[in-house]
N, C-alpha and C positions, 0 to 999 in steps of 0.2 A: 140128366146126361153128364153134367159137369162133375157130379158126385162119382160117377163111374170112371171118368178120366182121372180124377184125383186119386181114387182107390187104385187104379192101374199104375199110376206114377209111383204111389207109395209102395206097391207090391214090387215094382222094378227096383226101387231103392233098397228094399229089404233083401231082394235076391242078390244085388250087387254086394251088399254087406256080408252075405254068407258065401260069396263066391270063392273059389280057390285063389283067384288073383288077389282078392282083398286079404285073405288069410296070409298069403305070401308077402304082401306089402307090409302088413302089421308085423309078421314074424321078422322080416328083414329090419324094420325100424326098431323093434325091440332088441335085436341082436346088436345093432349099431349103438343103441342106448346102453346095452350091457358093456360094450367096449369102452364107452365113455366112463362108466363107473370103474371099470378095470384101470383105465389110464389115470383117473383121479386118485384111486387108492395107491397105485404105484408111485404117483407123484408125491403123495403125502409121505410115503416111506423114504423116497430118495431125497426129499427136500432136507431131511435131517433137522433135528431140533438143535437149537443153540444151548439149551439147558440140558440137564441130566447129569449123570455121573459116569466116570470112567471106571470100568470094573477091573479088578486085579487080575482076573483070569484071562481076559482078552484085552486087546487094544480098542475094543468097541466102546463107544460112548452110549450108554443106555439113555433112552428118552425119559423125560420127566413124566410122572404119573399124569394121565389125562391127555398127553400128547401122542401123536402117532409114533410107532416104533421107528427107530433108525435102521437103515440098511446095514447088515453085517455080512452074512454069507451070500445073500442073494436068493436064498431058498424061499423066503416069504414073498419077495418081489416076483420071482418066476412062478410061484404057485398060485397067483391070482389068475383065474381062468373064467372064460365065458363059454357056456355050452347050452345047447338046446335042452329044455326041461324034459325029463323022461315021460312025465305023465300028462303034459299039456303042450300041444303043438304051437300054441300062441303064448308061450312063456320061455324065458331064458333064465338060467341060473348064473349068477356071478358069485364065485366062491374062492376061498383061499384053501389050498390043499396042504399047506405046511402043517405038520403035526401040532405045532404050538400056536396056531392061528387063534383058536378060541381063547386060549389063556391070555394072549395079548389083547384081543378085542374086548373081552369081558372081565379080565383080571382073575386072580385066584385069591385064596385065603392069605397068601404071602406076597402078592404083587398087585398093585393097583392097575386098572385097565389102561391100555394104550390103543384106543380105538383107531381103526383105519378104514374098515369097510362101511360102517354106519355113517361116518362123516362123508365118505365118498358118495354114497347113495343119496344122502341129503343134499349134497352140493350139486348133483346132476339131475335131481328129480324133475325140475321144470324143463330142462333140455330134453329129457327122455319123453316126457309127456308131449312136448311140441313135435318131436320127431314122429311119434305115433299119430298125432292129430293131422300132421301134414300128409302122412302116408294115406290115411283114410280119406282126407279131402281130395287128394290127387286121384285116387282110385274111384271115388264117387263121381268125379268130373268126366271120367272116360265114358 
């Protein structure tokens, strides 16, 4: 008899995990986590590096290779967005829409990388995982 009760309890837990409420809790936690990545990336850009060089063309001080890019026009900063993933309801995309984002993040044949998205994701990874874990735990307790 206790095997049946245990199986029933396990079945109820699985049903909760697949419930619309659980999916919404996880989606919400992931979106909040995406916002953390966004804020971190924007913070890296606005912090401005103390090294680098001033370009002749602009009054902008370019960041040193390997450091996050410095803010110049604000396009890169404003272009970091969080949105629901198109193909997965339990995923969010954090991306930079500025046309030169990839060149800064990964470098080119003429310029070393100035990463800002990968360091932001790495810096917030544990916080995002904790947000999702807490959302799942809260929903399971209901």
